[in-house]
C-alpha positions as CSV (number, residue, x, y, z in Angstrom):
1,X,0.0,0.0,0.0
2,X,2.8,2.4,0.8
3,X,3.8,2.5,-3.0
4,X,0.4,3.2,-4.3
5,X,0.6,7.0,-3.8
6,X,3.6,7.6,-6.2
7,X,2.3,5.1,-8.7
8,X,-1.1,6.8,-8.7
9,X,0.6,10.1,-9.3
10,X,2.5,8.8,-12.2
11,X,-0.6,7.2,-13.6
12,X,-2.5,10.5,-13.3
13,X,0.3,12.5,-15.0
14,X,0.4,10.0,-17.9
15,X,-3.4,10.2,-18.3
16,X,-3.2,13.9,-18.4
17,X,-0.4,13.9,-20.9
18,X,-2.2,11.4,-23.2
19,X,-5.6,13.1,-22.9
20,X,-6.7,15.1,-25.9
21,X,-5.5,18.7,-25.6
22,X,-8.0,21.5,-26.1
23,X,-6.9,23.6,-29.1
24,X,-5.4,26.9,-28.1
25,X,-7.4,30.0,-28.9
26,X,-6.5,31.3,-32.3
27,X,-7.2,34.9,-33.4
28,X,-7.6,36.1,-37.0
29,X,-6.9,39.7,-37.9
30,X,-5.9,41.9,-40.8
31,X,-2.7,43.9,-40.7
32,X,-1.7,46.5,-43.2
33,X,0.6,44.9,-45.7
34,X,3.7,46.9,-44.8
35,X,3.2,46.6,-41.1
36,X,5.3,44.2,-39.0
37,X,2.8,42.1,-37.2
38,X,4.5,42.4,-33.8
39,X,4.6,46.2,-34.0
40,X,0.8,46.6,-34.4
41,X,-0.9,47.7,-31.1
42,X,-3.3,45.1,-29.7
43,X,-6.3,47.4,-30.1
44,X,-5.7,47.7,-33.8
45,X,-5.6,43.9,-34.4
46,X,-9.1,43.6,-35.8
47,X,-10.5,41.5,-38.7
48,X,-11.2,43.6,-41.8
49,X,-11.5,42.8,-45.5
50,X,-8.3,42.4,-47.3
51,X,-7.9,45.4,-49.6
52,X,-5.4,45.3,-52.5
53,X,-4.8,48.3,-54.8
54,X,-3.2,47.3,-58.1
55,X,-2.2,48.3,-61.6
56,X,-2.3,46.1,-64.7
57,X,0.8,44.1,-65.4
58,X,2.0,44.2,-61.8
59,X,2.0,42.0,-58.7
60,X,0.4,43.3,-55.4
61,X,-0.4,41.7,-52.1
62,X,-2.6,41.9,-49.0
63,X,-2.6,39.7,-45.9
64,X,-4.3,38.4,-42.8
65,X,-2.6,37.0,-39.7
66,X,-3.3,34.1,-37.4
67,X,-2.2,34.6,-33.8
68,X,-2.1,32.4,-30.7
69,X,-0.2,32.1,-27.5
70,X,0.6,28.5,-28.4
71,X,1.8,27.0,-31.7
72,X,-0.8,27.3,-34.5
73,X,-1.6,23.9,-35.9
74,X,-3.2,22.7,-39.2
75,X,-3.8,26.1,-40.7
76,X,-5.5,26.3,-44.0
77,X,-6.4,29.1,-46.4
78,X,-8.2,29.0,-49.8
79,X,-9.0,31.8,-52.1
80,X,-12.2,31.8,-54.2
81,X,-12.6,33.4,-57.6
82,X,-11.9,37.1,-57.9
83,X,-14.7,38.4,-60.0
84,X,-15.1,41.8,-61.4
85,X,-15.6,43.7,-64.7
86,X,-15.9,41.1,-67.5
87,X,-15.7,38.1,-65.3
88,X,-13.0,36.5,-63.0
89,X,-9.3,37.0,-63.0
90,X,-7.5,33.8,-64.2
91,X,-7.0,31.3,-61.3
92,X,-3.2,31.4,-61.9
93,X,-3.2,35.2,-61.2
94,X,-3.7,34.7,-57.5
95,X,-1.6,32.9,-54.9
96,X,-2.0,32.2,-51.2
97,X,1.2,31.8,-49.3
98,X,2.2,31.4,-45.7
99,X,5.0,33.4,-44.1
100,X,7.2,31.4,-41.8
101,X,10.3,32.2,-39.8
102,X,13.7,31.4,-41.2
103,X,16.5,30.8,-38.6
104,X,19.5,32.2,-40.4
105,X,21.9,31.6,-37.5
106,X,21.3,35.1,-36.0
107,X,18.0,34.0,-34.6
108,X,14.7,33.9,-36.4
109,X,14.1,36.9,-38.8
110,X,10.4,36.5,-38.0
111,X,7.8,35.2,-40.5
112,X,9.4,36.0,-43.9
113,X,9.8,32.9,-46.1
114,X,6.7,32.6,-48.2
115,X,5.6,29.0,-48.7
116,X,2.8,27.7,-50.8
117,X,1.9,25.0,-48.2
118,X,1.2,25.9,-44.5
119,X,3.4,24.5,-41.8
120,X,1.9,21.7,-39.8
121,X,2.7,23.7,-36.7
122,X,4.2,27.2,-36.2
123,X,7.6,27.6,-34.6
124,X,9.6,30.5,-33.3
125,X,7.0,32.0,-31.0
126,X,8.5,34.5,-28.5
127,X,7.0,36.7,-25.9
128,X,4.4,37.9,-28.3
129,X,3.2,34.3,-29.0
130,X,2.9,32.7,-32.4
131,X,1.8,34.4,-35.6
132,X,1.2,33.1,-39.1
133,X,0.8,35.7,-41.7
134,X,-1.2,34.6,-44.8
135,X,-0.4,36.5,-48.0
136,X,-2.7,36.9,-51.0
137,X,-0.7,38.0,-54.0
138,X,-2.4,38.9,-57.3
139,X,-0.5,39.3,-60.5
140,X,-2.8,41.3,-62.6
141,X,-2.7,40.5,-66.4
142,X,-1.9,43.4,-68.7
143,X,-5.1,42.7,-70.5
144,X,-7.3,42.8,-67.4
145,X,-10.2,45.3,-67.3
146,X,-10.0,48.0,-64.7
147,X,-12.3,48.0,-61.8
148,X,-13.0,46.2,-58.5
149,X,-12.6,42.4,-58.3
150,X,-14.0,40.7,-55.2
151,X,-13.7,37.2,-53.6
152,X,-13.4,35.5,-50.3
153,X,-10.4,34.0,-48.4
154,X,-11.4,31.1,-46.2
155,X,-9.1,30.6,-43.2
156,X,-9.2,27.9,-40.5
157,X,-6.9,26.2,-38.0
158,X,-7.2,24.2,-34.8
159,X,-9.0,26.5,-32.4
160,X,-10.5,28.6,-35.2
161,X,-13.6,27.7,-37.1
162,X,-13.6,28.5,-40.8
163,X,-13.7,32.2,-41.3
164,X,-14.5,33.9,-44.6
165,X,-12.7,37.2,-45.2
166,X,-13.7,39.4,-48.1
167,X,-10.9,40.2,-50.5
168,X,-11.0,43.2,-52.9
169,X,-8.6,44.0,-55.7
170,X,-9.0,47.5,-57.1
171,X,-7.3,47.5,-60.5
172,X,-6.4,50.9,-62.0
173,X,-6.6,51.4,-65.7
174,X,-2.8,51.8,-65.9
175,X,-0.4,49.3,-67.3
176,X,3.0,49.0,-65.8
177,X,5.9,48.1,-68.1
178,X,7.3,44.6,-68.2
179,X,9.9,44.2,-65.4
180,X,12.7,43.9,-67.9
181,X,11.7,47.4,-69.3
182,X,11.8,49.1,-65.9
183,X,13.8,52.3,-65.9
184,X,14.5,52.1,-62.2
185,X,17.8,50.2,-61.9
186,X,17.9,47.1,-59.7
187,X,20.7,44.6,-59.4
188,X,19.8,41.4,-57.5
189,X,22.9,39.1,-57.2
190,X,22.3,35.3,-57.7
191,X,24.4,32.6,-56.0
192,X,24.6,29.2,-57.6
193,X,26.9,27.9,-54.8
194,X,24.4,28.7,-52.1
195,X,21.8,26.6,-53.9
196,X,24.2,23.7,-54.3
197,X,25.2,23.7,-50.6
198,X,21.6,24.2,-49.3
199,X,20.1,21.3,-51.3
200,X,23.3,19.1,-51.3
201,X,23.5,18.8,-55.0
202,X,26.6,18.7,-57.2
203,X,27.5,21.9,-59.0
204,X,26.0,22.1,-62.5
205,X,24.0,18.9,-62.1
206,X,20.5,18.7,-63.6
207,X,18.9,19.4,-60.2
208,X,21.3,22.3,-59.7
209,X,20.2,23.9,-62.9
210,X,16.6,23.5,-61.9
211,X,17.3,25.4,-58.7
212,X,19.1,28.1,-60.5
213,X,16.2,28.5,-63.0
214,X,13.8,28.8,-60.0
215,X,16.0,31.5,-58.4
216,X,16.1,33.5,-61.7
217,X,12.3,33.2,-62.0
218,X,11.8,34.7,-58.6
219,X,14.4,37.5,-59.2
220,X,12.8,38.4,-62.6
221,X,9.9,40.2,-60.8
222,X,12.3,42.9,-59.7
223,X,13.5,43.7,-63.2
224,X,17.1,42.9,-62.1
225,X,19.5,43.8,-64.8
226,X,22.8,42.2,-64.0
227,X,24.4,38.8,-64.3
228,X,27.7,37.8,-62.7
229,X,29.9,35.2,-64.4
230,X,33.1,34.5,-62.4
231,X,36.0,33.5,-64.6
232,X,38.2,32.9,-61.5
233,X,37.4,30.9,-58.4
234,X,36.9,31.6,-54.7
235,X,35.7,35.2,-55.2
236,X,33.6,37.4,-52.9
237,X,30.4,35.8,-54.2
238,X,31.5,32.5,-52.8
239,X,32.0,30.5,-56.1
240,X,33.9,27.3,-55.8
241,X,34.4,27.0,-59.6
242,X,35.0,29.3,-62.5
243,X,32.3,29.4,-65.2
244,X,34.9,28.9,-67.9
245,X,36.7,25.7,-67.0
246,X,40.0,24.6,-68.5
247,X,40.9,21.2,-70.0
248,X,44.4,19.9,-70.0
249,X,45.5,18.7,-73.4
250,X,49.2,17.7,-73.1
251,X,51.1,20.8,-72.2
252,X,48.3,23.1,-73.3
253,X,45.1,24.3,-71.6
254,X,41.9,24.8,-73.6
255,X,38.9,26.7,-72.3
256,X,35.5,25.0,-72.0
257,X,32.4,27.3,-72.1
258,X,29.7,24.8,-71.3
259,X,28.9,26.1,-67.8
260,X,28.9,29.7,-68.9
261,X,26.7,29.0,-71.9
262,X,24.2,27.1,-69.8
263,X,24.1,29.8,-67.1
264,X,23.6,32.6,-69.6
265,X,20.9,30.7,-71.4
266,X,19.2,29.8,-68.1
267,X,19.1,33.5,-67.3
268,X,17.8,34.5,-70.7
269,X,14.9,32.0,-70.3
270,X,14.0,32.6,-66.7
271,X,15.3,36.1,-65.8
272,X,15.2,38.0,-69.0
273,X,17.9,39.7,-71.1
274,X,20.6,41.1,-68.8
275,X,21.5,44.8,-69.3
276,X,25.0,44.1,-67.9
277,X,27.1,40.9,-67.7
278,X,30.0,41.2,-65.4
279,X,32.9,38.8,-66.0
280,X,34.5,38.5,-62.6
281,X,38.2,38.4,-63.5
282,X,39.8,40.1,-60.4
283,X,39.3,40.2,-56.7
284,X,40.9,41.9,-53.7
285,X,43.4,39.1,-52.9
286,X,45.1,39.6,-56.3
287,X,46.3,43.1,-55.3
288,X,49.7,43.7,-53.8
289,X,48.0,46.1,-51.4
290,X,45.6,43.5,-50.1
291,X,47.6,43.1,-46.9
292,X,46.9,46.7,-45.9
293,X,43.2,47.0,-47.0
294,X,40.0,45.2,-46.5
295,X,41.0,43.4,-43.3
296,X,39.2,42.9,-40.0
297,X,41.2,42.7,-36.8
298,X,42.6,39.3,-35.7
299,X,39.7,38.8,-33.3
300,X,37.3,39.0,-36.3
301,X,39.2,36.6,-38.5
302,X,41.7,39.1,-40.0
303,X,44.7,36.9,-39.3
304,X,43.4,34.0,-41.4
305,X,42.5,36.4,-44.3
306,X,46.0,37.9,-44.1
307,X,47.7,34.5,-44.2
308,X,45.8,33.4,-47.2
309,X,46.5,36.7,-49.0
310,X,50.2,36.4,-48.2
311,X,50.2,33.0,-49.9
312,X,48.7,34.4,-53.0
313,X,51.1,37.3,-53.5
314,X,52.7,37.3,-56.9
315,X,50.5,34.5,-58.2
316,X,48.1,34.6,-61.1
317,X,44.4,34.0,-61.3
318,X,43.0,30.7,-60.0
319,X,40.6,28.8,-62.2
320,X,38.9,25.4,-62.4
321,X,40.5,22.6,-64.4
322,X,38.1,19.9,-65.7
323,X,38.8,16.3,-66.6
324,X,36.1,15.7,-69.2
325,X,36.4,11.9,-69.0
326,X,35.7,11.7,-65.2
327,X,34.0,15.1,-64.5
328,X,36.6,15.7,-61.8
329,X,37.7,19.2,-61.2
330,X,40.6,20.9,-59.3
331,X,41.9,24.4,-58.9
332,X,45.0,25.6,-60.8
333,X,46.9,28.9,-61.1
334,X,47.3,30.5,-64.5
335,X,50.0,33.0,-65.3
336,X,49.5,36.6,-64.2
337,X,47.5,38.7,-66.6
338,X,50.5,41.0,-67.2
339,X,52.7,38.2,-68.3
340,X,53.0,37.3,-72.0
341,X,51.8,33.8,-71.4
342,X,48.8,35.1,-69.4
343,X,47.7,37.4,-72.2
344,X,48.2,34.5,-74.7
345,X,45.7,32.4,-72.7
346,X,43.1,35.1,-72.0
347,X,42.9,37.0,-75.2
348,X,41.2,34.2,-77.1
349,X,38.8,33.6,-74.2
350,X,37.9,37.3,-74.2
351,X,37.3,37.2,-77.9
352,X,35.2,34.0,-77.7
353,X,33.1,35.3,-74.9
354,X,32.4,38.5,-76.9
355,X,31.4,36.3,-79.8
356,X,29.0,34.3,-77.7
357,X,27.4,37.4,-76.3
358,X,27.0,38.9,-79.8
359,X,25.3,35.7,-80.9
360,X,22.6,36.3,-78.3
361,X,22.4,40.1,-79.0
362,X,24.2,40.9,-75.8
363,X,27.5,42.3,-77.2
364,X,27.1,45.7,-75.4
365,X,26.5,44.2,-72.0
366,X,30.1,43.2,-71.1
367,X,31.9,44.6,-68.1
368,X,34.7,43.4,-65.9
369,X,34.6,42.9,-62.1
370,X,35.0,43.3,-59.3
371,X,36.2,46.4,-57.7
372,X,35.6,46.8,-54.0
373,X,37.4,49.5,-51.9
374,X,40.6,48.2,-53.4
375,X,41.1,48.6,-57.1
376,X,43.4,46.5,-59.3
377,X,47.0,47.4,-59.4
378,X,47.9,49.5,-62.4
379,X,49.8,46.6,-64.0
380,X,46.7,44.3,-63.8
381,X,44.4,47.1,-65.0
382,X,46.6,47.8,-68.0
383,X,46.8,44.1,-68.9
384,X,43.1,43.5,-68.5
385,X,42.3,46.6,-70.6
386,X,44.6,45.1,-73.3
387,X,43.0,41.6,-73.1
388,X,39.4,42.8,-73.0
389,X,39.7,45.6,-75.5
390,X,39.0,48.4,-73.0
391,X,35.9,47.0,-71.4
392,X,34.6,49.1,-68.5
393,X,34.6,47.9,-64.9
394,X,31.9,47.4,-62.3
395,X,32.4,48.4,-58.6
396,X,30.7,47.8,-55.3
397,X,32.4,50.0,-52.8
398,X,32.1,52.7,-50.2
399,X,33.1,55.9,-52.1
400,X,31.0,57.7,-54.7
401,X,33.6,57.1,-57.5
402,X,31.4,58.7,-60.2
403,X,31.1,62.1,-58.3
404,X,31.8,64.8,-60.9
405,X,33.0,62.2,-63.4
406,X,31.6,61.4,-66.9
407,X,30.0,58.1,-67.8
408,X,32.7,57.4,-70.4
409,X,36.4,58.1,-70.7
410,X,36.6,58.6,-66.9
411,X,39.7,56.4,-66.2
412,X,38.5,55.9,-62.7
413,X,40.1,52.4,-62.4
414,X,43.8,52.8,-61.5
415,X,43.9,55.8,-63.8
416,X,43.8,53.4,-66.7
417,X,40.4,52.0,-67.4
418,X,36.8,53.2,-67.3
419,X,34.3,52.6,-64.6
420,X,30.9,51.7,-66.1
421,X,28.8,50.6,-63.1
422,X,28.8,51.6,-59.4
423,X,26.9,50.5,-56.3
424,X,28.2,52.5,-53.3
425,X,27.6,53.1,-49.7
426,X,28.9,56.6,-48.9
427,X,27.8,60.0,-50.1
428,X,24.4,58.9,-51.3
429,X,22.4,61.9,-52.6
430,X,18.9,62.5,-51.2
431,X,16.3,65.1,-52.0
432,X,13.9,65.9,-49.1
433,X,11.6,68.7,-50.2
434,X,11.1,68.5,-54.0
435,X,9.9,72.1,-54.1
436,X,13.5,73.1,-53.3
437,X,14.8,71.1,-56.3
438,X,13.9,67.9,-58.0
439,X,16.2,65.1,-59.1
440,X,15.4,62.4,-61.7
441,X,17.7,59.5,-61.1
442,X,16.3,57.5,-64.1
443,X,17.7,60.2,-66.3
444,X,21.3,59.9,-65.0
445,X,23.9,59.1,-67.7
446,X,26.0,57.2,-65.2
447,X,25.0,53.8,-63.6
448,X,25.3,55.2,-60.1
449,X,23.4,53.2,-57.5
450,X,22.8,52.9,-53.7
451,X,24.3,49.9,-51.9
452,X,22.6,49.5,-48.6
453,X,25.3,47.5,-46.8
454,X,25.3,45.3,-43.7
455,X,22.0,44.1,-42.1
456,X,20.0,47.3,-42.8
457,X,17.8,45.5,-45.4
458,X,16.7,43.1,-42.8
459,X,14.9,46.0,-41.3
460,X,11.2,47.1,-41.4
461,X,9.2,46.4,-44.5
462,X,8.5,50.2,-45.0
463,X,12.3,50.8,-45.2
464,X,12.7,48.0,-47.8
465,X,9.8,49.2,-49.8
466,X,11.0,52.8,-49.9
467,X,14.7,52.0,-50.6
468,X,14.5,52.3,-54.4
469,X,12.4,55.5,-54.4
470,X,14.7,57.3,-52.0
471,X,17.6,56.4,-54.3
472,X,15.7,57.5,-57.5
473,X,14.4,60.8,-56.1
474,X,17.9,61.6,-54.8
475,X,19.5,61.2,-58.3
476,X,20.8,57.7,-58.3
477,X,19.7,55.3,-61.0
478,X,18.4,52.9,-58.4
479,X,19.7,50.2,-56.1
480,X,22.5,47.7,-56.4
481,X,24.2,44.7,-54.7
482,X,20.8,43.4,-53.6
483,X,21.4,39.8,-52.4
484,X,19.1,37.2,-53.8
485,X,19.8,33.7,-52.6
486,X,22.6,34.6,-50.2
487,X,21.2,33.2,-47.0
488,X,23.7,31.7,-44.5
489,X,24.3,28.1,-45.8
490,X,27.5,26.9,-44.2
491,X,26.7,24.8,-41.1
492,X,28.7,23.7,-38.1
493,X,29.0,20.1,-36.8
494,X,25.7,20.6,-34.9
495,X,23.8,21.7,-38.1
496,X,23.6,25.4,-37.1
497,X,23.9,28.0,-39.8
498,X,27.2,29.8,-39.2
499,X,28.3,31.4,-42.5
500,X,27.6,32.2,-46.1
501,X,29.1,30.6,-49.2
502,X,31.7,33.4,-49.5
503,X,32.9,32.7,-45.9
504,X,34.6,29.6,-47.2
505,X,37.1,31.8,-49.0
506,X,38.2,34.5,-46.5
507,X,41.0,35.7,-48.7
508,X,38.4,37.6,-50.7
509,X,36.1,38.9,-48.0
510,X,35.6,42.7,-48.3
511,X,35.1,43.4,-44.6
512,X,32.0,45.5,-44.1
513,X,31.2,45.5,-47.8
514,X,30.3,41.8,-47.8
515,X,26.8,40.7,-48.6
516,X,25.1,39.9,-45.3
517,X,21.4,39.7,-46.1
518,X,19.1,37.8,-48.5
519,X,15.9,38.4,-50.3
520,X,15.1,34.8,-51.2
521,X,14.9,32.0,-48.6
522,X,15.3,28.2,-48.6
523,X,12.0,26.5,-49.2
524,X,11.5,22.7,-48.9
525,X,12.0,22.1,-52.7
526,X,13.9,25.2,-53.8
527,X,14.3,28.9,-53.2
528,X,11.2,31.0,-52.3
529,X,10.5,34.7,-52.1
530,X,10.6,36.5,-48.8
531,X,8.1,39.1,-47.6
532,X,11.0,41.6,-48.0
533,X,11.4,40.7,-51.7
534,X,7.7,41.3,-52.3
535,X,7.9,44.7,-50.6
536,X,11.0,45.5,-52.7
537,X,9.1,44.5,-55.9
538,X,6.1,46.7,-55.0
539,X,8.4,49.6,-54.2
540,X,10.0,49.2,-57.7
541,X,6.6,49.1,-59.3
542,X,5.7,52.3,-57.5
543,X,9.0,53.8,-58.8
544,X,7.9,53.0,-62.4
545,X,4.7,55.0,-61.9
546,X,6.9,57.9,-60.8
547,X,9.1,57.5,-63.8
548,X,6.1,57.4,-66.2
549,X,4.6,60.6,-64.7
550,X,7.9,62.5,-64.5
551,X,8.9,61.6,-68.0
552,X,5.6,63.1,-69.2
553,X,6.0,66.2,-67.2
554,X,9.6,66.8,-68.5
555,X,8.6,66.4,-72.2
556,X,7.0,69.6,-73.5
557,X,4.9,67.8,-76.1
558,X,3.6,65.1,-73.8
559,X,3.0,67.6,-71.0
560,X,0.9,69.7,-73.4
561,X,-1.3,66.6,-74.1
562,X,-1.9,66.2,-70.3
563,X,-3.2,69.7,-70.1
564,X,-2.4,72.2,-67.3
565,X,-4.8,70.9,-64.7
566,X,-3.7,67.2,-65.0
567,X,0.0,68.2,-65.2
568,X,-0.4,70.3,-62.0
569,X,-2.1,67.4,-60.2
570,X,0.6,65.0,-61.3
571,X,3.4,67.2,-59.9
572,X,1.5,67.9,-56.7
573,X,0.9,64.2,-56.2
574,X,4.5,63.3,-56.8
575,X,5.7,66.0,-54.4
576,X,3.3,65.0,-51.7
577,X,4.3,61.3,-52.1
578,X,8.0,62.2,-51.7
579,X,7.4,64.1,-48.5
580,X,5.3,61.2,-47.2
581,X,8.3,58.9,-47.7
582,X,10.4,61.2,-45.6
583,X,7.9,61.3,-42.7
584,X,8.8,57.7,-42.1
585,X,12.4,58.9,-41.4
586,X,11.6,62.1,-39.4
587,X,8.0,62.9,-38.6
588,X,8.3,66.7,-38.5
589,X,6.9,68.3,-41.5
590,X,8.2,71.8,-40.9
591,X,11.8,70.4,-40.7
592,X,11.3,68.4,-43.9
593,X,10.0,71.4,-45.8
594,X,13.1,73.4,-45.0
595,X,15.6,70.8,-46.4
596,X,16.4,70.3,-50.0
597,X,19.2,68.2,-51.3
598,X,21.5,66.2,-49.0
599,X,24.6,64.9,-50.6
600,X,26.0,62.8,-47.8
601,X,24.9,59.9,-45.8
602,X,24.8,56.1,-46.1
603,X,21.0,56.1,-45.8
604,X,18.1,58.5,-45.6
605,X,18.3,58.6,-41.8
606,X,22.0,59.6,-41.7
607,X,21.7,62.1,-44.5
608,X,18.7,63.8,-43.0
609,X,20.3,64.0,-39.6
610,X,23.4,65.7,-41.1
611,X,21.1,68.3,-42.7
612,X,19.1,68.8,-39.5
613,X,22.3,69.2,-37.5
614,X,23.6,71.9,-40.0
615,X,20.4,73.9,-39.2
616,X,20.3,73.1,-35.5
617,X,23.8,72.7,-34.0
618,X,22.3,71.8,-30.6
619,X,21.2,68.3,-31.9
620,X,23.2,65.4,-30.5
621,X,25.7,63.5,-32.7
622,X,24.2,60.9,-35.0
623,X,25.4,57.9,-33.0
624,X,24.6,59.4,-29.6
625,X,22.1,57.5,-27.5
626,X,19.8,60.5,-27.2
627,X,19.8,61.0,-31.0
628,X,19.0,57.3,-31.5
629,X,16.1,57.6,-29.2
630,X,14.8,60.8,-30.9
631,X,14.9,59.1,-34.3
632,X,13.3,55.9,-33.1
633,X,10.3,57.7,-31.6
634,X,9.9,59.9,-34.6
635,X,10.2,57.0,-37.0
636,X,7.6,55.0,-35.0
637,X,5.1,57.9,-35.2
638,X,5.9,58.5,-38.8
639,X,5.4,54.9,-39.7
640,X,2.0,54.9,-38.0
641,X,1.0,58.1,-39.9
642,X,2.2,56.6,-43.2
643,X,0.4,53.3,-42.7
644,X,-2.9,55.0,-42.0
645,X,-3.2,56.3,-45.5
646,X,-0.8,54.4,-47.6
647,X,-3.4,52.4,-49.5
648,X,-5.6,55.4,-50.3
649,X,-2.5,57.3,-51.5
650,X,-1.6,54.4,-53.8
651,X,-5.2,54.2,-55.1
652,X,-5.1,57.9,-56.0
653,X,-1.5,57.6,-57.4
654,X,-2.5,54.7,-59.8
655,X,-5.7,56.5,-60.8
656,X,-3.7,59.6,-61.7
657,X,-1.3,57.5,-63.8
658,X,-4.3,55.9,-65.5
659,X,-5.7,59.3,-66.4
660,X,-2.4,60.4,-67.7
661,X,-1.9,57.3,-69.7
662,X,-5.3,57.6,-71.3
663,X,-4.4,61.2,-72.4
664,X,-1.0,60.1,-73.8
665,X,-2.2,57.0,-75.7
666,X,-3.0,57.8,-79.3
């Protein structure tokens, strides 16, 4: 008898554990699309219809969110037909996706990977509980009739009976250009090696090419204009192999172009025709000055980088050698570019690659890369200019190298070669109050773009969405060095994500210029879009509306066809929109109206603070704790203000573009 008490306790505990659990209470509500779910006050978490404002030939989204204190299980969502003028939108035009967390080794980034299938159970719930955003994305056909399309989204989960949420899509009678015709520059960098590592497939295997194609299909929605083809190995984009591989035939080496051809053709089919193709022929470790520049301290891994660079001093480019009989590859050194034997190897390659580009109508897209904060030594720059017939270079660096320089014959690279493309961090130009001067980045003759370095593009959705428009209205052509599938993919012995593909080759790390973020994420069967990618895409579409209206206002003949009243309303709307962007940075309208152009700063926040400080010398320094607090409070209030009217502003914006397009269409 004396043992019955403990036994009974264990029996009762087991019975309780095995007993069916009552489903946790699940709440369904409708956030504004650009709102971060955990930032929405509790009193605003109400269920409303999902309202989407769209233009023809574009993709636009809305969302609802499931929320619970416990994991959300067995969620489902289905969207009925969206019917409107002339019938229903094609079923393929609408998608329902579920935003789930992605643990990138720095902790979860919150629900951002957009999956077609819901998770069986949510993970990553913190103090705020579990949340499962459900996105409705509508790709409106170019031929769709304007008007309101309506349907229902049915959502259910354990603890939530089926709920029907009205969905409306207001389609303006304005057609966006095809993404490949966007005039806002966007450079999304693709990483074949990340895909091979993530899905454990051999480089250039059939499955690898399927994954690359999927990545390009996703990136295509941004209108990305650049393609990177490394001709050397172990560069800053983390490539294990070169895309032109070399076959040993006796004492001679012969180039093999199969990988490059397949990569280019895969891009043409799934991404679109690139505006620039960068042949990566040089990287920082090839410079004699690399032991003094681009190094972290020893505690951050600088010692290992220095040792690897020391070992490479005086050596030529590293490439992949292929055994065609076995498929085996290894790495070899070729002679330095400046040596006669090096030029003899590379001149035929340069000529053949030009021929292959010309055969595809891409002969004018060629550039060389890559310049970071360290440029090629003059000897290498002269040799590569000779080998490649004076091809211009691409750079991704800190300084504004194009400042006060022409687009051509600028000799920016080692005083020898031209720079043709730039994505830079410092001295970004911004225009706050357009009434004090307007800038039209899409008109710029130089390919000068904003590179938002570090982890900044992991920030709020509003910041990501506005990134291209801040660049464009400040005079840049757009945005560059946007990471596509660059998520952390290198794992430690415990399976934790600890590094990116490029971290395998520390000799070519660029310190704080390295790509640290990602806009695609690993899905169960291949890369998927993130919520940030969708916000970037919508931001680029909104830029194209701006470009359309501004190009009409700047052309006397087209402006006359608009008429004075419509032209005035177009300009007023564009100006009001620009000031509304800035209220998310500093929510003080009188301050914003007093500031025109700001030609310094890594981001809108820093540039504006410099301008405010010039007017009010009593402001604390930018990195001061008090300054940070002031900006955080103002940005919180500004974001709330912007969110309250963003959809109505977009509705009026698209309607105005439709009115202008109808006047300008013969």
